[in-house]
N, C-alpha and C positions, 0 to 999 in steps of 0.2 A: 565492556559494559554493553548490555543489550539495550535496544530501543525502549523497552518497557521500563527498565531501571532509569534510563536517561530522562524519560518523561516524568517519572515520579520525582527524581532529583530536581528537575527544572521547576516542577510545581512547588516544591518546598522552597526553592530560591525565590520564586515569584511572590510568596506570602509577604505582605507588607510593602510590596513594590507595584509592579505592573498588574493592575486589577483585571484588565481585559485578557491578558495572557493567563493569569491565574484562573479566571472563569472558564476559559477554553480548556485548559489542562484539567481542571476539576471535572468538567463534563466528560473528557476523554477517559480519565482514570475511572470515573463512574461506569463507563461502558465496559471497562475491563472486568468489573465485578459481576457482569452478566454472564461470564463464562462459568459453566457448571463446574462444581468442585471435582467431579470425576475427571473432567477433561483437564482442568488446571493441575491436578495431581500428577499428570503424565509428564509435566515439565519440571526440570530441576529448579529448586528454590521457588517453585510456583511462579516463575518468570515466563511470560508468553514469548514464543519465538518471534523474531522480527517480522516474518511473513504474516503471522496472525495479527500483530500490532498494525502493520501497514493496511491489512484488510479492514480492520476496525476503523482506522483513520479515514480510509476512503469511504466507508459506509457513513461515517459521521459527516463528512464533507458533502456527500450526496444528499443526505437528509437535510442539512442546513440550507443547501441550494434550492430545495423544493419549497422553502418557506416563502410567504408573500414578501417579506422584507428580510433577506438573509443578513446575518451579521458578518460583514466582510473581514473585520479584524479577527473574528473567531476562525473563519476559513483560512486566513493567512497564517495564523498560529499553527493550525493543524497541518497545513500544507508544508510548513517548514520542517516537519518531521518525515516527510515522504522522501524516498530516494529519488535522485535526479533521473529524469526520463532519458531514454536513449533516443538518438535520432534515427531517421529512416535508413540512412546510409549504413549505420552500424548494424541495424537489424538485417538489412539486405546482405551485407558482407558475411554475417554469421550464417545466414540461411545458405548462401552459396558455398560456404566452406564446410558446413556440417550436416546439411539435410540431403539425404538420398531419396529423391521423389519416387524412385522405382519401388520403394518399400510400401508405398501408399497407393490406395485405389484412386484417390484424387488429391490435389494439392492441399485442400483444406484440412485433411487429416494430419498434416504436418503442424497444425496449430499447437497441439499439446506439447511437443518437445520445444518448440520456439517459445511458448509462453512460460514453460518451466525454466528455460535459460534466462529469460528476461523478467522473472517474477517480480511484479510490483514496479517495474521500470518501463514497461511498454503497454500501451492500450491495445486491447484485442482488436478493435476496429481498425487501427493503423496497421497491425500485423496482417489482418485479413486483406486490406487494400494492397499491401506489398505482395502478398501471395497471388492475388488476382492479376497483378501486373506482370508477374513472372511468366 
């Protein structure tokens, strides 16, 4: 089951129960409806891929955090659907084992393959600092 389906199922389960979780999930599912039908039609069963769902969740969290009084419960519910972040040591080990810096003009050009490997699990600023330290 993909993340998209899991969120919809969890929303249905929250009906009549946890109102804060239900509100957060309804908001998130509402954001899924902003995907144009042409793009949504590319996906099997019109289920968004996990990468797209994670991107939408991160956007929603960032939006909530910009409010004068962000809803912390809302943010916690959304964050619970994000994949676990990788630590700096794991990122560094992958870079050392998989990135050939001779293929790039400078180290920062290695960001793309690194971010592809750790899609949704590593912050770009952290990866940049690790590359600068190498």
